[in-house]
ROKOL-915050 format. One line per 10 residues: their letters; for each residue x negated, y negated, z negated of C-alpha. Coordinates in steps of 0.5 Angstrom, whole numbers, plus 500, padded with zeros to 3 digits. Layout:
N
A> X:Y:Z; ...
REM end
This chain:
492
MKITNKSISK> 500:500:500; 498:493:501; 499:487:496; 504:482:499; 507:477:494; 513:475:497; 517:473:491; 514:466:488; 515:464:481; 513:457:479
RRSVLLVPIL> 514:459:472; 509:463:468; 510:470:465; 508:471:458; 507:479:457; 508:481:450; 503:486:447; 507:490:442; 505:492:435; 501:498:436
ASLFFLSSFE> 501:502:429; 503:500:422; 499:502:416; 504:507:414; 504:511:421; 496:511:420; 497:514:413; 501:520:416; 497:521:423; 495:528:425
EPQKEAERPN> 487:530:425; 485:527:432; 482:531:437; 474:531:438; 472:526:444; 468:528:450; 460:526:449; 461:520:454; 463:514:451; 469:510:453
VLWLYVEDIS> 469:503:455; 475:498:453; 475:491:455; 479:486:450; 480:481:456; 483:474:453; 485:468:456; 484:461:456; 480:461:449; 473:458:447
PNLSCYGDPN> 468:460:442; 473:457:436; 473:463:432; 470:464:425; 465:468:427; 462:463:431; 463:458:426; 469:454:427; 472:453:420; 479:451:422
VNTPNIDKLA> 481:458:424; 481:465:420; 479:471:425; 478:477:420; 479:482:426; 474:479:431; 469:478:425; 469:485:424; 468:486:431; 462:482:430
KNGVRFTNTI> 460:485:424; 459:492:427; 456:489:434; 453:484:437; 455:477:438; 453:473:444; 452:465:444; 451:464:451; 455:467:455; 457:463:461
MPAPVCSPLR> 462:465:466; 462:465:474; 468:461:474; 472:456:470; 479:459:472; 483:466:472; 483:469:479; 476:467:482; 473:469:475; 477:476:475
SAIITGTMQT> 475:477:482; 468:476:481; 467:480:474; 471:486:477; 466:487:483; 460:485:480; 459:480:485; 460:472:485; 467:470:488; 463:465:493
TLGTHNHHSS> 459:471:496; 465:475:497; 470:469:499; 474:470:493; 473:463:490; 479:459:491; 484:460:486; 491:465:487; 488:466:494; 490:473:498
RTEASMIKLP> 497:473:496; 500:474:503; 499:478:509; 497:473:513; 492:470:508; 489:477:506; 482:477:504; 478:484:505; 472:486:501; 466:489:505
DHVKTLPEIF> 467:497:506; 461:498:501; 463:494:495; 467:498:490; 471:495:484; 469:497:477; 475:502:476; 473:505:483; 466:507:481; 468:509:474
RKEGYFTFNQ> 474:514:477; 469:517:482; 465:519:475; 471:522:472; 473:517:468; 481:515:467; 482:508:468; 487:503:466; 489:496:466; 495:493:461
GKDDYNFQYV> 496:486:464; 495:482:470; 489:484:475; 489:477:479; 484:479:484; 483:475:490; 482:480:495; 486:486:498; 487:493:494; 491:499:493
RDSLYSGEYR> 492:498:486; 493:506:485; 486:507:487; 484:503:481; 488:504:475; 493:509:473; 500:507:470; 506:503:473; 506:495:475; 510:490:477
DNGMYGLVGK> 509:484:482; 509:477:479; 509:473:485; 503:468:486; 500:471:479; 499:478:482; 500:485:480; 501:486:473; 500:493:469; 505:495:465
EIDWSLRKKG> 504:498:458; 499:503:458; 493:506:454; 488:512:454; 494:516:451; 495:519:459; 488:521:460; 487:528:460; 484:532:454; 477:530:453
QPYFGQIQLY> 477:525:459; 473:519:458; 476:512:460; 475:505:462; 480:501:460; 482:494:460; 488:490:455; 489:483:457; 490:478:451; 494:472:452
GNKYIYSKTF> 490:467:448; 492:460:449; 497:462:453; 501:465:447; 504:458:447; 508:459:453; 512:464:449; 519:461:447; 518:465:441; 510:463:439
QDRVVRQIDP> 512:459:433; 516:465:430; 510:469:431; 504:465:429; 500:468:423; 500:462:419; 502:454:421; 495:450:422; 496:443:419; 494:438:425
DGLKLPVYYP> 492:433:420; 485:432:419; 483:437:425; 477:434:428; 477:434:435; 471:434:440; 469:427:441; 472:426:448; 479:427:446; 482:421:442
QTDYMQEEWA> 484:423:434; 491:422:436; 497:426:433; 499:429:439; 492:431:441; 491:434:434; 498:438:435; 496:441:441; 489:443:438; 493:446:432
NYLESVELTD> 497:450:437; 491:452:440; 488:455:434; 494:458:432; 494:462:439; 487:464:437; 489:467:430; 495:471:434; 490:474:438; 486:476:432
KTVGDIMTKL> 492:479:430; 493:483:436; 486:485:436; 487:488:429; 493:492:432; 489:495:438; 483:497:433; 488:500:428; 491:505:434; 484:506:437
EADGMLNNTY> 482:509:430; 488:513:429; 487:516:436; 480:518:434; 476:514:439; 474:508:434; 467:512:434; 466:513:441; 468:507:444; 464:501:446
VFFFSDHGMR> 469:495:445; 468:489:449; 471:482:447; 471:476:451; 475:471:454; 476:469:462; 474:462:461; 475:456:456; 482:453:453; 487:450:457
LWRHKQFLYE> 485:442:456; 481:438:461; 474:438:461; 475:446:459; 479:450:464; 478:449:471; 471:445:470; 464:447:469; 462:443:462; 461:448:457
GGIKVPFILT> 468:448:455; 470:451:461; 465:456:462; 462:458:456; 466:463:452; 466:468:446; 463:475:447; 462:481:442; 460:488:444; 462:493:439
YFGEDGKIQK> 461:500:437; 463:503:431; 459:510:431; 452:511:429; 448:513:435; 450:507:439; 446:503:444; 447:496:440; 444:494:434; 450:492:429
GTVNDDLISG> 451:485:426; 446:482:430; 446:475:434; 444:475:442; 442:468:444; 440:470:451; 443:467:457; 449:472:459; 453:472:466; 460:474:466
LDIGSTSLGL> 458:479:471; 453:482:466; 459:485:463; 461:490:468; 454:492:469; 453:493:462; 459:497:462; 457:502:467; 450:502:464; 453:505:457
ANIPLPDYTE> 456:510:461; 450:512:465; 453:510:472; 448:507:476; 449:500:478; 451:499:486; 445:495:490; 450:489:491; 452:488:484; 449:481:482
GKDFLANDYQ> 450:483:475; 445:485:470; 445:491:465; 443:487:459; 442:494:455; 437:497:460; 430:498:458; 427:494:464; 432:488:463; 429:481:464
PRDYVISARD> 433:475:461; 436:470:466; 433:463:467; 439:460:469; 447:462:471; 450:459:476; 458:457:476; 463:455:481; 469:451:481; 473:451:488
RCDFSIDRIR> 481:450:489; 485:451:483; 492:452:485; 494:446:490; 488:442:487; 482:442:492; 475:441:489; 468:444:490; 463:444:484; 457:448:482
SVRSENFKYI> 453:448:476; 446:451:474; 446:453:466; 439:454:464; 437:455:456; 437:447:455; 440:444:461; 446:443:465; 446:441:472; 453:439:476
RNFNTDRPYM> 454:438:483; 460:435:485; 461:435:492; 468:432:493; 466:425:490; 472:422:494; 477:425:489; 477:424:481; 476:429:476; 483:428:474
QPSYRDAWEV> 486:429:481; 493:431:481; 494:438:478; 500:443:475; 498:440:468; 501:433:470; 507:436:468; 505:437:461; 507:432:456; 500:432:453
TQRMRKAYQD> 497:430:460; 502:424:461; 501:421:454; 493:422:455; 494:418:462; 498:413:459; 493:412:453; 488:411:459; 492:406:463; 494:402:456
GELNEIQARF> 486:402:455; 487:406:448; 481:410:450; 474:409:448; 469:409:454; 467:417:452; 474:419:452; 476:414:458; 471:417:463; 474:423:465
WKDERLAEEL> 480:419:467; 477:414:472; 477:414:479; 469:414:479; 466:420:480; 458:421:481; 455:427:485; 450:429:480; 450:430:473; 445:433:468
YDLKNDPDEL> 445:434:461; 440:436:455; 444:441:452; 440:441:446; 441:434:444; 447:433:447; 452:439:447; 458:435:448; 455:433:455; 456:426:454
VNLAASPDFK> 450:423:457; 449:424:464; 441:424:465; 441:425:473; 439:417:474; 434:417:469; 426:417:471; 424:421:465; 428:427:467; 427:427:475
KELDKNRKIL> 423:433:475; 428:437:471; 433:434:476; 429:436:482; 428:443:479; 436:444:479; 437:441:485; 432:446:489; 435:452:485; 442:450:487
ENWITSTDDK> 440:449:494; 437:456:495; 442:459:492; 447:456:496; 443:459:502; 441:465:500; 448:468:498; 451:464:503; 456:460:498; 463:461:502
GQYPEGIEGL> 465:455:498; 461:450:503; 466:453:509; 474:450:509; 479:455:507; 483:458:512; 490:455:514; 494:461:512; 491:460:505; 493:453:505
KFMYEIWGDK> 500:454:508; 501:459:502; 499:453:497; 503:448:501; 510:452:501; 509:452:493; 507:445:491; 510:441:497; 508:434:496; 504:435:490
CVNPEYEVLK> 499:437:496; 495:430:497; 488:433:499; 486:431:506; 486:438:508; 493:439:507; 494:434:513; 494:439:518; 500:442:515; 505:436:514
TD> 510:434:519; 515:429:520
REM end
């Protein structure tokens, strides 16, 4: 079968993860069967959260279940994703290849027959590779891949078509596998997207008082922004509760000690300068790798400060299962004996929904270089977030002159071609050093890295998107599509 998403929905669908097991149920659970020697690999794949967890030092949230993962595993402090938005990022991670290499870089692309993107024959997805090696594979929640695929070749279990948002795996876990068969599974957690549920406030673990919350300096300390941040932190705590439910079931089913658990977010939280942008808030995510058994390949309770690409998650998953990495993968197995840490990670932002842009970044240990290719359009060009009340209030605050220089910068029409930040001394990326003579050498080095990467990988973002992909967006969003690329589709 081919993926054809004909039913378009503008409304986000919130999937509810049920409570997986109660403590009473666990106390009467039968003696579990002994698992196979090959380890299981489970991804807890969270949407839209930044490293705002208590184990990462945030004092405003309680995340005991995620903290327990960190206590029994490795907490990574510099995990950088290849994209700051869902579908390009997910397309990259599941293939182990940058979305810009495969042409899957535009958000929500390949959603119609006419705009379908095919992977090269030699490129196989991670679940296909695991399956070939005898693993049971499943994904509970959205796939959101920007390429053509036959879902039954990737995952077991039923699924539904969620229109523009792609195919969504219905509730499934490891229980359907053959006896003793190892599994590679994913459970998608809603993270910051929990707030879209009408029952969110009824389900929060605790109400977080917005008064006194200290926001990032690029946001104003106003009641509406503090309320937004409080809701975000409440969604993080709800995510932690769900993690606890999953781990409880894992233990009840006798698999806790033979399962590597990867906990990570796809990109940063939903606000501006986070999601969809290449600042730290958009691409730096929490990542914890846990193993509760005694003979694992990780050192428990440790912290790793190496630069990790999101692409490395898939490569390391294969390595833990003793499956050779494909020769085309751009990820690294950071547990391999011959592993060499990265000097930098490159990330890319292209069209997000109907907003067309092209941004690239080079993230090294101490610096972030950002190249804005479309300086004719502002950072906050029209987007789906314009409908949010918090966006409207921020835009009005800017228009009324109520924002300071740092807070107003992101809302102005001006946009420089290059940005360079000293992350060690300026972690919030506020002081652009691109024009400073003292940092010319660093600027030139990063320019060269990016230019060489664009050429060597044939970065597909340098080419215009096909007319059918633009047509798909235009038919959904209509007059909101103001970028000049859409002019060819407009008629009197």
